[in-house]
MARDREN-573527 format. One record per atom (N, C-alpha, C): atom name; chain; x, y, z. Coordinates in steps of 0.02 Angstrom, whole numbers. Example, Ala and Ser with C-alpha at 12.3 -4.5 7.8 and 13.67 -1.06 7.14 Angstrom:
BEGIN
at|ch|xx|yy|zz
N|A|660|-284|390
CA|A|615|-225|390
C|A|660|-165|390
N|A|642|-112|354
CA|A|684|-53|357
C|A|645|2|394
REM end
This chain:
BEGIN
at|ch|xx|yy|zz
N|A|-2709|1332|-452
CA|A|-2673|1389|-446
C|A|-2619|1388|-395
N|A|-2650|1368|-329
CA|A|-2598|1362|-277
C|A|-2551|1305|-289
N|A|-2575|1256|-324
CA|A|-2527|1197|-337
C|A|-2473|1217|-381
N|A|-2492|1264|-443
CA|A|-2442|1284|-481
C|A|-2389|1328|-453
N|A|-2412|1371|-416
CA|A|-2368|1418|-378
C|A|-2319|1368|-338
N|A|-2344|1319|-305
CA|A|-2301|1280|-260
C|A|-2246|1251|-301
N|A|-2262|1222|-356
CA|A|-2212|1186|-405
C|A|-2163|1236|-432
N|A|-2186|1300|-447
CA|A|-2135|1350|-468
C|A|-2088|1365|-415
N|A|-2111|1370|-349
CA|A|-2062|1383|-293
C|A|-2014|1330|-286
N|A|-2040|1269|-292
CA|A|-1995|1214|-287
C|A|-1938|1212|-338
N|A|-1958|1226|-404
CA|A|-1906|1230|-455
C|A|-1856|1280|-443
N|A|-1875|1336|-414
CA|A|-1828|1389|-399
C|A|-1780|1370|-348
N|A|-1798|1326|-301
CA|A|-1747|1311|-252
C|A|-1700|1255|-270
N|A|-1710|1225|-324
CA|A|-1665|1168|-350
C|A|-1597|1200|-378
N|A|-1540|1168|-361
CA|A|-1475|1192|-389
C|A|-1476|1201|-464
N|A|-1447|1257|-486
CA|A|-1447|1267|-553
C|A|-1388|1226|-598
N|A|-1337|1205|-557
CA|A|-1286|1168|-588
C|A|-1264|1110|-555
N|A|-1245|1056|-592
CA|A|-1208|1004|-562
C|A|-1143|1021|-539
N|A|-1119|1012|-468
CA|A|-1051|1032|-451
C|A|-1007|995|-480
N|A|-1021|935|-509
CA|A|-968|891|-541
C|A|-971|895|-613
N|A|-1008|939|-644
CA|A|-1006|942|-718
C|A|-945|965|-748
N|A|-913|922|-795
CA|A|-849|934|-823
C|A|-789|914|-791
N|A|-795|890|-728
CA|A|-740|872|-683
C|A|-706|808|-718
N|A|-737|759|-742
CA|A|-706|701|-769
C|A|-679|721|-840
N|A|-706|766|-871
CA|A|-679|788|-937
C|A|-609|821|-921
N|A|-610|869|-870
CA|A|-552|901|-849
C|A|-494|857|-836
N|A|-511|808|-792
CA|A|-464|759|-765
C|A|-423|724|-829
N|A|-471|705|-875
CA|A|-450|660|-932
C|A|-401|711|-975
N|A|-418|770|-981
CA|A|-382|821|-1021
C|A|-317|835|-987
N|A|-320|838|-921
CA|A|-258|855|-884
C|A|-208|799|-895
N|A|-237|731|-888
CA|A|-190|676|-885
C|A|-163|668|-962
N|A|-208|682|-1007
CA|A|-185|665|-1078
C|A|-135|726|-1101
N|A|-140|784|-1070
CA|A|-107|843|-1097
C|A|-125|865|-1163
N|A|-185|846|-1182
CA|A|-209|872|-1248
C|A|-281|859|-1251
N|A|-322|913|-1274
CA|A|-391|908|-1282
C|A|-406|849|-1337
N|A|-366|848|-1388
CA|A|-383|803|-1443
C|A|-379|730|-1418
N|A|-323|717|-1380
CA|A|-314|647|-1349
C|A|-366|635|-1301
N|A|-386|682|-1263
CA|A|-430|671|-1214
C|A|-503|659|-1244
N|A|-516|690|-1299
CA|A|-576|679|-1337
C|A|-583|610|-1362
N|A|-528|587|-1389
CA|A|-525|518|-1421
C|A|-535|463|-1364
N|A|-508|474|-1303
CA|A|-516|427|-1248
C|A|-587|433|-1219
N|A|-615|486|-1222
CA|A|-681|496|-1198
C|A|-739|477|-1247
N|A|-710|475|-1315
CA|A|-769|459|-1363
C|A|-811|516|-1382
N|A|-788|577|-1372
CA|A|-825|639|-1390
C|A|-784|686|-1432
N|A|-807|742|-1452
CA|A|-768|777|-1497
C|A|-725|832|-1453
N|A|-670|852|-1492
CA|A|-630|894|-1459
C|A|-665|963|-1441
N|A|-711|979|-1478
CA|A|-752|1047|-1462
C|A|-791|1032|-1397
N|A|-814|975|-1388
CA|A|-852|958|-1327
C|A|-806|963|-1265
N|A|-749|937|-1272
CA|A|-695|943|-1218
C|A|-683|1009|-1199
N|A|-674|1057|-1252
CA|A|-653|1121|-1237
C|A|-709|1163|-1205
N|A|-775|1148|-1228
CA|A|-832|1179|-1201
C|A|-843|1159|-1131
N|A|-831|1100|-1114
CA|A|-845|1067|-1037
C|A|-789|1100|-993
N|A|-724|1109|-1020
CA|A|-678|1139|-984
C|A|-689|1214|-971
N|A|-711|1247|-1025
CA|A|-724|1319|-1017
C|A|-784|1339|-968
N|A|-833|1289|-978
CA|A|-890|1300|-923
C|A|-865|1289|-853
N|A|-827|1240|-845
CA|A|-792|1226|-774
C|A|-758|1289|-756
N|A|-714|1315|-800
CA|A|-672|1371|-784
C|A|-719|1437|-759
N|A|-763|1441|-795
CA|A|-817|1498|-786
C|A|-850|1490|-720
N|A|-864|1424|-700
CA|A|-903|1418|-636
C|A|-848|1426|-580
N|A|-791|1408|-590
CA|A|-737|1413|-537
C|A|-706|1484|-535
N|A|-713|1518|-592
CA|A|-683|1583|-589
C|A|-612|1587|-595
N|A|-585|1536|-628
CA|A|-508|1538|-635
C|A|-491|1493|-702
N|A|-432|1508|-724
CA|A|-415|1472|-782
C|A|-368|1409|-754
N|A|-393|1347|-788
CA|A|-364|1289|-767
C|A|-306|1267|-816
N|A|-307|1295|-880
CA|A|-260|1269|-931
C|A|-230|1336|-959
N|A|-161|1330|-979
CA|A|-133|1381|-1027
C|A|-144|1344|-1087
N|A|-175|1375|-1137
CA|A|-185|1341|-1203
C|A|-156|1382|-1262
N|A|-118|1349|-1303
CA|A|-87|1378|-1368
C|A|-105|1332|-1423
N|A|-85|1350|-1483
CA|A|-100|1301|-1535
C|A|-65|1236|-1533
N|A|-1|1231|-1495
CA|A|38|1177|-1493
C|A|37|1142|-1424
N|A|20|1185|-1366
CA|A|31|1152|-1299
C|A|-35|1177|-1257
N|A|-45|1119|-1217
CA|A|-100|1127|-1169
C|A|-69|1098|-1102
N|A|-63|1147|-1058
CA|A|-32|1126|-989
C|A|-70|1162|-935
N|A|-71|1141|-881
CA|A|-109|1164|-820
C|A|-81|1230|-788
N|A|-122|1266|-767
CA|A|-102|1322|-733
C|A|-92|1302|-658
N|A|-66|1344|-612
CA|A|-53|1329|-546
C|A|-119|1308|-509
N|A|-170|1345|-527
CA|A|-239|1326|-504
C|A|-264|1262|-527
N|A|-241|1250|-593
CA|A|-265|1186|-619
C|A|-224|1127|-588
N|A|-166|1134|-574
CA|A|-127|1086|-540
C|A|-160|1063|-472
N|A|-181|1119|-433
CA|A|-209|1106|-368
C|A|-274|1075|-373
N|A|-313|1096|-425
CA|A|-382|1066|-431
C|A|-380|995|-455
N|A|-330|974|-502
CA|A|-320|910|-522
C|A|-306|866|-466
N|A|-260|883|-419
CA|A|-241|846|-367
C|A|-306|821|-321
N|A|-342|877|-306
CA|A|-417|862|-276
C|A|-460|822|-317
N|A|-462|836|-374
CA|A|-513|796|-411
C|A|-489|726|-417
N|A|-425|713|-441
CA|A|-403|648|-450
C|A|-410|602|-382
N|A|-399|636|-325
CA|A|-408|594|-267
C|A|-478|578|-253
N|A|-525|626|-257
CA|A|-597|621|-254
C|A|-621|562|-301
N|A|-598|562|-361
CA|A|-622|517|-409
C|A|-598|444|-398
N|A|-534|439|-370
CA|A|-505|376|-344
C|A|-548|342|-294
N|A|-570|393|-241
CA|A|-612|366|-185
C|A|-679|341|-216
N|A|-709|377|-252
CA|A|-782|356|-283
C|A|-770|297|-315
N|A|-712|283|-360
CA|A|-708|226|-402
C|A|-702|163|-354
N|A|-660|174|-301
CA|A|-649|121|-257
C|A|-710|101|-224
N|A|-750|146|-198
CA|A|-814|134|-167
C|A|-861|98|-218
N|A|-863|120|-277
CA|A|-902|82|-324
C|A|-885|11|-334
N|A|-814|2|-342
CA|A|-788|-68|-353
C|A|-810|-108|-295
N|A|-801|-82|-231
CA|A|-815|-126|-173
C|A|-883|-147|-170
N|A|-934|-101|-189
CA|A|-1003|-108|-181
C|A|-1023|-157|-244
N|A|-1000|-149|-304
CA|A|-1019|-191|-357
C|A|-991|-262|-357
N|A|-936|-270|-316
CA|A|-901|-333|-315
C|A|-934|-386|-267
N|A|-981|-366|-230
CA|A|-1018|-409|-178
C|A|-1049|-466|-224
N|A|-1033|-518|-209
CA|A|-1065|-579|-232
C|A|-1040|-595|-303
N|A|-991|-553|-328
CA|A|-965|-565|-395
C|A|-914|-630|-400
N|A|-924|-667|-451
CA|A|-872|-721|-460
C|A|-810|-700|-486
N|A|-754|-700|-453
CA|A|-691|-677|-462
C|A|-658|-729|-524
N|A|-627|-700|-566
CA|A|-591|-741|-620
C|A|-529|-699|-648
N|A|-490|-733|-684
CA|A|-431|-703|-712
C|A|-374|-709|-667
N|A|-315|-676|-684
CA|A|-247|-690|-648
C|A|-235|-627|-604
N|A|-220|-642|-545
CA|A|-194|-596|-500
C|A|-120|-603|-477
N|A|-82|-550|-487
CA|A|-6|-555|-477
C|A|11|-518|-409
N|A|35|-558|-358
CA|A|42|-526|-291
C|A|116|-541|-276
N|A|146|-488|-244
CA|A|216|-492|-225
C|A|220|-484|-145
N|A|249|-524|-110
CA|A|249|-519|-32
C|A|315|-546|-7
N|A|333|-519|56
CA|A|386|-549|88
C|A|390|-621|99
N|A|448|-651|99
CA|A|450|-729|106
C|A|418|-754|157
N|A|440|-747|219
CA|A|414|-775|277
C|A|347|-762|295
N|A|326|-696|290
CA|A|263|-678|307
C|A|208|-701|250
N|A|238|-701|187
CA|A|192|-724|137
C|A|179|-796|144
N|A|233|-841|157
CA|A|212|-908|160
C|A|180|-932|223
N|A|191|-901|280
CA|A|158|-924|347
C|A|91|-895|358
N|A|83|-826|329
CA|A|22|-799|356
C|A|-22|-782|294
N|A|3|-756|238
CA|A|-34|-743|181
C|A|-54|-797|138
N|A|-11|-848|128
CA|A|-32|-901|83
C|A|-93|-943|104
N|A|-106|-955|165
CA|A|-164|-993|184
C|A|-230|-949|169
N|A|-226|-879|179
CA|A|-281|-839|162
C|A|-295|-841|87
N|A|-243|-840|47
CA|A|-250|-831|-32
C|A|-278|-904|-57
N|A|-245|-954|-23
CA|A|-280|-1022|-52
C|A|-351|-1033|-27
N|A|-376|-1001|22
CA|A|-446|-999|44
C|A|-484|-960|-7
N|A|-455|-896|-28
CA|A|-493|-870|-80
C|A|-498|-900|-143
N|A|-450|-936|-162
CA|A|-456|-970|-226
C|A|-501|-1037|-223
N|A|-513|-1062|-163
CA|A|-559|-1115|-151
C|A|-634|-1091|-160
N|A|-634|-1026|-141
CA|A|-702|-993|-151
C|A|-713|-971|-215
N|A|-662|-956|-256
CA|A|-665|-926|-324
C|A|-615|-966|-368
N|A|-633|-1027|-389
CA|A|-595|-1076|-426
C|A|-573|-1045|-491
N|A|-607|-996|-521
CA|A|-584|-969|-587
C|A|-528|-918|-578
N|A|-512|-909|-519
CA|A|-457|-853|-502
C|A|-389|-892|-506
N|A|-344|-865|-546
CA|A|-274|-890|-544
C|A|-222|-841|-517
N|A|-185|-869|-472
CA|A|-125|-829|-436
C|A|-62|-837|-466
N|A|-22|-782|-471
CA|A|45|-777|-484
C|A|78|-748|-427
N|A|114|-787|-386
CA|A|143|-765|-323
C|A|213|-758|-323
N|A|238|-709|-303
CA|A|318|-700|-295
C|A|333|-685|-218
N|A|378|-720|-197
CA|A|397|-718|-123
C|A|468|-687|-128
N|A|473|-630|-107
CA|A|544|-595|-99
C|A|545|-540|-51
N|A|597|-532|-24
CA|A|608|-479|23
C|A|640|-415|-2
N|A|653|-414|-68
CA|A|666|-359|-111
C|A|612|-315|-123
N|A|618|-251|-124
CA|A|559|-208|-144
C|A|556|-201|-217
N|A|502|-226|-244
CA|A|491|-217|-320
C|A|457|-154|-337
N|A|470|-134|-402
CA|A|431|-84|-428
C|A|370|-105|-458
N|A|313|-93|-430
CA|A|248|-121|-456
C|A|233|-102|-525
N|A|253|-42|-546
CA|A|241|-17|-607
C|A|282|-50|-668
N|A|347|-69|-635
CA|A|391|-101|-692
C|A|380|-174|-689
N|A|365|-208|-630
CA|A|362|-271|-634
C|A|294|-312|-642
N|A|242|-266|-662
CA|A|181|-293|-686
C|A|144|-331|-628
N|A|155|-299|-562
CA|A|119|-327|-505
C|A|58|-291|-491
N|A|5|-335|-481
CA|A|-57|-304|-467
C|A|-69|-282|-391
N|A|-36|-319|-343
CA|A|-39|-302|-274
C|A|31|-326|-240
N|A|46|-285|-188
CA|A|109|-306|-147
C|A|98|-294|-78
N|A|124|-328|-34
CA|A|121|-325|37
C|A|193|-295|55
N|A|192|-244|94
CA|A|254|-206|107
C|A|263|-195|183
N|A|315|-212|213
CA|A|331|-190|284
C|A|372|-125|280
N|A|355|-78|335
CA|A|393|-25|348
C|A|359|32|312
N|A|400|95|320
CA|A|367|156|288
C|A|375|158|215
N|A|320|179|182
CA|A|321|178|104
C|A|362|239|77
N|A|403|229|36
CA|A|444|284|8
C|A|408|332|-44
N|A|382|296|-98
CA|A|355|335|-154
C|A|286|311|-172
N|A|234|351|-158
CA|A|168|321|-165
C|A|130|367|-225
N|A|169|406|-265
CA|A|136|451|-312
C|A|89|412|-359
N|A|114|354|-375
CA|A|75|314|-424
C|A|39|246|-401
N|A|38|252|-324
CA|A|12|196|-288
C|A|-41|207|-242
N|A|-83|160|-227
CA|A|-135|169|-175
C|A|-116|119|-118
N|A|-112|145|-53
CA|A|-90|97|-3
C|A|-142|89|48
N|A|-153|36|75
CA|A|-200|27|128
C|A|-163|-8|196
N|A|-167|27|246
CA|A|-130|3|306
C|A|-171|-57|330
N|A|-133|-112|346
CA|A|-165|-175|368
C|A|-164|-179|447
N|A|-97|-177|464
CA|A|-81|-197|536
C|A|-12|-168|555
N|A|-5|-160|617
CA|A|63|-142|650
C|A|88|-207|681
N|A|152|-220|674
CA|A|179|-285|707
C|A|238|-261|753
N|A|242|-288|805
CA|A|304|-276|848
C|A|365|-306|819
N|A|417|-275|811
CA|A|480|-305|803
C|A|507|-335|866
N|A|546|-383|858
CA|A|582|-419|912
C|A|654|-436|897
N|A|694|-431|950
CA|A|769|-445|942
C|A|772|-515|979
N|A|803|-559|945
CA|A|805|-627|977
C|A|867|-664|955
N|A|885|-721|985
CA|A|944|-756|973
C|A|929|-829|1000
N|A|969|-875|978
CA|A|959|-947|1000
C|A|985|-954|1075
N|A|952|-997|1114
CA|A|973|-1017|1178
C|A|1051|-1029|1167
N|A|1074|-1068|1125
CA|A|1146|-1086|1122
C|A|1190|-1025|1116
N|A|1169|-976|1071
CA|A|1210|-920|1061
C|A|1210|-885|1121
N|A|1159|-870|1161
CA|A|1157|-835|1225
C|A|1197|-864|1281
N|A|1201|-932|1278
CA|A|1238|-967|1325
C|A|1317|-961|1315
N|A|1332|-955|1250
CA|A|1407|-944|1237
C|A|1427|-873|1241
N|A|1387|-827|1222
CA|A|1401|-758|1221
C|A|1373|-713|1267
N|A|1327|-738|1312
CA|A|1291|-694|1360
C|A|1235|-656|1326
N|A|1194|-628|1373
CA|A|1124|-591|1350
C|A|1144|-516|1351
N|A|1140|-478|1295
CA|A|1152|-400|1299
C|A|1095|-373|1339
N|A|1119|-328|1388
CA|A|1069|-297|1432
C|A|1054|-228|1409
N|A|1095|-203|1372
CA|A|1080|-130|1343
C|A|1094|-133|1268
N|A|1064|-79|1240
CA|A|1073|-70|1167
C|A|1147|-63|1144
N|A|1181|-21|1189
CA|A|1252|-22|1172
C|A|1295|-82|1171
N|A|1270|-136|1212
CA|A|1306|-196|1211
C|A|1298|-233|1146
N|A|1255|-214|1103
CA|A|1242|-250|1039
C|A|1309|-249|999
N|A|1349|-191|1003
CA|A|1406|-187|963
C|A|1461|-245|975
N|A|1454|-276|1034
CA|A|1499|-328|1053
C|A|1465|-396|1037
N|A|1417|-401|996
CA|A|1385|-468|981
C|A|1380|-476|909
N|A|1382|-542|886
CA|A|1361|-558|821
C|A|1298|-548|798
N|A|1287|-515|737
CA|A|1217|-500|718
C|A|1204|-529|654
N|A|1142|-547|641
CA|A|1124|-572|577
C|A|1067|-518|546
N|A|1091|-491|493
CA|A|1057|-434|467
C|A|1042|-446|396
N|A|1000|-395|369
CA|A|981|-404|297
C|A|1021|-379|247
N|A|1002|-356|187
CA|A|1050|-338|138
C|A|1024|-281|99
N|A|1055|-242|61
CA|A|1025|-190|30
C|A|961|-197|-12
N|A|955|-262|-40
CA|A|898|-276|-78
C|A|848|-334|-48
N|A|860|-337|23
CA|A|827|-383|56
C|A|797|-351|121
N|A|796|-397|176
CA|A|772|-367|238
C|A|815|-310|261
N|A|793|-266|304
CA|A|832|-206|322
C|A|893|-222|352
N|A|945|-175|344
CA|A|1007|-181|381
C|A|1006|-151|448
N|A|956|-94|453
CA|A|954|-67|515
C|A|904|-98|559
N|A|909|-73|624
CA|A|869|-99|675
C|A|836|-45|708
N|A|779|-49|744
CA|A|746|2|782
C|A|739|-6|851
N|A|758|38|892
CA|A|749|34|969
C|A|718|93|996
N|A|684|83|1054
CA|A|657|137|1087
C|A|696|150|1152
N|A|724|216|1157
CA|A|762|240|1215
C|A|729|308|1243
N|A|718|309|1302
CA|A|691|372|1334
C|A|634|393|1293
N|A|590|351|1271
CA|A|529|375|1235
C|A|539|386|1162
N|A|596|392|1139
CA|A|612|407|1063
C|A|636|340|1030
N|A|610|341|971
CA|A|627|276|925
C|A|689|293|884
N|A|739|256|891
CA|A|809|271|855
C|A|819|213|804
N|A|846|229|754
CA|A|880|184|702
C|A|946|175|714
N|A|963|118|721
CA|A|1030|92|735
C|A|1062|41|689
N|A|1123|40|680
CA|A|1154|-7|632
C|A|1195|-53|672
N|A|1167|-119|680
CA|A|1207|-168|719
C|A|1265|-192|681
N|A|1311|-232|712
CA|A|1370|-261|674
C|A|1341|-307|621
N|A|1365|-293|562
CA|A|1345|-339|508
C|A|1386|-403|502
N|A|1384|-443|554
CA|A|1420|-503|555
C|A|1400|-557|501
N|A|1338|-555|493
CA|A|1310|-601|432
C|A|1259|-567|400
N|A|1263|-563|333
CA|A|1205|-537|298
C|A|1172|-588|259
N|A|1098|-581|261
CA|A|1050|-628|229
C|A|1011|-580|186
N|A|993|-609|122
CA|A|942|-569|83
C|A|873|-597|82
N|A|864|-652|127
CA|A|801|-683|127
C|A|783|-687|200
N|A|720|-666|218
CA|A|699|-659|288
C|A|702|-719|320
N|A|660|-771|289
CA|A|665|-833|316
C|A|730|-868|333
N|A|774|-865|289
CA|A|839|-888|297
C|A|876|-847|359
N|A|860|-784|361
CA|A|887|-747|412
C|A|868|-769|478
N|A|806|-786|490
CA|A|780|-812|553
C|A|811|-886|567
N|A|813|-924|513
CA|A|844|-985|525
C|A|917|-987|546
N|A|960|-935|516
CA|A|1024|-923|537
C|A|1032|-907|606
N|A|983|-861|624
CA|A|990|-843|703
C|A|967|-905|745
N|A|921|-944|723
CA|A|903|-1005|757
C|A|959|-1057|766
N|A|1002|-1053|711
CA|A|1056|-1106|713
C|A|1121|-1075|760
N|A|1112|-1015|784
CA|A|1158|-992|835
C|A|1211|-948|804
N|A|1195|-921|745
CA|A|1251|-869|713
C|A|1249|-801|745
N|A|1191|-781|783
CA|A|1193|-716|814
C|A|1118|-689|824
N|A|1114|-626|845
CA|A|1053|-593|858
C|A|1022|-571|792
N|A|955|-572|792
CA|A|917|-538|736
C|A|864|-497|762
N|A|835|-447|717
CA|A|781|-411|735
C|A|732|-417|676
N|A|672|-439|687
CA|A|620|-455|634
C|A|550|-444|663
N|A|502|-437|620
CA|A|429|-433|644
C|A|415|-493|677
N|A|371|-490|726
CA|A|356|-541|774
C|A|324|-606|739
N|A|285|-594|683
CA|A|255|-650|651
C|A|299|-689|614
N|A|362|-665|602
CA|A|413|-715|571
C|A|446|-763|624
N|A|446|-746|689
CA|A|476|-790|738
C|A|425|-813|791
N|A|363|-804|786
CA|A|318|-825|836
C|A|319|-899|856
N|A|334|-942|806
CA|A|333|-1016|819
C|A|398|-1029|845
N|A|452|-999|826
CA|A|517|-1014|849
C|A|517|-995|917
N|A|489|-941|944
CA|A|490|-919|1011
C|A|446|-968|1050
N|A|390|-988|1021
CA|A|347|-1036|1062
C|A|384|-1104|1067
N|A|425|-1126|1022
CA|A|458|-1186|1026
C|A|527|-1187|1068
N|A|541|-1120|1083
CA|A|608|-1112|1118
C|A|668|-1112|1077
N|A|660|-1112|1011
CA|A|715|-1102|965
C|A|747|-1043|970
N|A|713|-993|983
CA|A|734|-918|989
C|A|710|-897|1059
N|A|749|-843|1083
CA|A|734|-805|1143
C|A|736|-736|1136
N|A|684|-702|1160
CA|A|684|-626|1152
C|A|733|-597|1194
N|A|772|-543|1175
CA|A|813|-502|1221
C|A|793|-430|1209
N|A|812|-385|1262
CA|A|802|-316|1257
C|A|729|-306|1246
N|A|683|-337|1275
CA|A|614|-331|1257
C|A|584|-259|1276
N|A|619|-232|1325
CA|A|592|-165|1349
C|A|608|-107|1301
N|A|649|-121|1253
CA|A|667|-68|1202
C|A|660|-88|1131
N|A|653|-155|1117
CA|A|658|-170|1045
C|A|593|-187|1012
N|A|537|-180|1051
CA|A|466|-197|1018
C|A|443|-136|988
N|A|480|-105|939
CA|A|457|-44|902
C|A|407|-77|843
N|A|347|-47|838
CA|A|307|-79|787
C|A|332|-60|718
N|A|311|-100|673
CA|A|331|-87|598
C|A|260|-94|564
N|A|247|-51|514
CA|A|185|-48|477
C|A|180|-102|423
N|A|121|-126|414
CA|A|115|-170|354
C|A|61|-144|308
N|A|74|-139|246
CA|A|28|-108|198
C|A|8|-159|143
N|A|-43|-153|113
CA|A|-59|-175|46
C|A|-57|-120|4
N|A|-22|-132|-56
CA|A|-3|-80|-102
C|A|-19|-103|-173
N|A|-55|-53|-206
CA|A|-67|-74|-284
C|A|-68|-17|-330
N|A|-52|-19|-386
CA|A|-50|39|-437
C|A|-116|66|-447
N|A|-114|127|-456
CA|A|-183|160|-468
C|A|-216|134|-526
N|A|-177|106|-575
CA|A|-207|77|-636
C|A|-251|19|-615
N|A|-243|-12|-552
CA|A|-281|-71|-540
C|A|-331|-62|-488
N|A|-348|9|-481
CA|A|-400|28|-433
C|A|-473|3|-440
N|A|-491|-19|-508
CA|A|-555|-42|-515
C|A|-552|-117|-522
N|A|-501|-149|-512
CA|A|-499|-222|-513
C|A|-540|-255|-465
N|A|-584|-288|-478
CA|A|-622|-328|-423
C|A|-582|-379|-395
N|A|-536|-407|-426
CA|A|-489|-456|-391
C|A|-445|-424|-337
N|A|-412|-369|-357
CA|A|-373|-333|-305
C|A|-417|-315|-247
N|A|-475|-277|-260
CA|A|-521|-252|-211
C|A|-538|-311|-165
N|A|-556|-365|-193
CA|A|-577|-422|-144
C|A|-526|-448|-99
N|A|-471|-452|-125
CA|A|-410|-477|-84
C|A|-392|-428|-34
N|A|-396|-361|-50
CA|A|-376|-313|1
C|A|-432|-312|55
N|A|-492|-312|33
CA|A|-550|-315|83
C|A|-537|-375|125
N|A|-515|-432|100
CA|A|-512|-486|148
C|A|-454|-479|191
N|A|-402|-451|173
CA|A|-340|-443|211
C|A|-362|-398|263
N|A|-399|-340|250
CA|A|-420|-292|303
C|A|-454|-322|356
N|A|-507|-374|340
CA|A|-542|-411|381
C|A|-502|-457|421
N|A|-453|-494|396
CA|A|-406|-540|427
C|A|-363|-492|486
N|A|-349|-435|467
CA|A|-313|-385|507
C|A|-349|-374|566
N|A|-416|-357|550
CA|A|-462|-334|602
C|A|-471|-395|651
N|A|-469|-460|626
CA|A|-476|-518|668
C|A|-411|-541|710
N|A|-360|-509|692
CA|A|-299|-530|721
C|A|-256|-580|690
N|A|-278|-598|628
CA|A|-242|-655|595
C|A|-171|-628|571
N|A|-166|-563|555
CA|A|-96|-543|524
C|A|-53|-517|573
N|A|-71|-521|638
CA|A|-33|-486|689
C|A|33|-533|706
REM end
């Protein structure tokens, strides 16, 4: 008798409803814009979709959809709830992918877009090592300093320098911050002198990027504030690696992430200038479309890059 009473009390303390019940159906319906389409995608009936959404609305105490015979659209509360749910589902899916990919043999094709110099010098050795461990993995690599549209160009993963502009349909993972450096060849500085102030840059030849390549603007720190400046566009180069080579050949000053010129600085082919104000960090991100969030190939490479960043390899 005492045992039976104990179990009745235990049952009464259990939650009555699953807090996640109906959430995945709601998200599917919101993305589809139609209960009928959502039902087809989920492999259930339209009636089941409607009932799941109705139960969710009752539990939340608010309407999530405006429903008519022809139109299904989200209410203001529905829009807010969708944003929260979609973000949470992405996090859970990413966690599941990371856990389930442990020990998995990677295979198939992975399309990666990356900056020219950073890709060749830093990323390519890491990627070739991954392929050695997973010989069934095929890579399609593009090296470009132009910013591609991942959704248009069918790219699975991209590496990007600088602030990200539009991430509505993308997932971004911060990898590392790199210092920028302004530098020139010893021969150029011997002919034209060393700039001692930011204002003096206007009297120098500069090698800069292009609208579809490395940036035209430089970044400097003055009195604690970061400023964006436009140096003289003496020479414009659309390829970061060629830009560095042009500066090393004596065509003028350049500003690039440190990884692009570390060897040139060590060999004395380039010399840093204005070091007290030009070492403004630039962010490096791994970016991939939300449609690739469950790809074990993408997840494995991103996790490897995060580990390499932590070890200092990407700095």
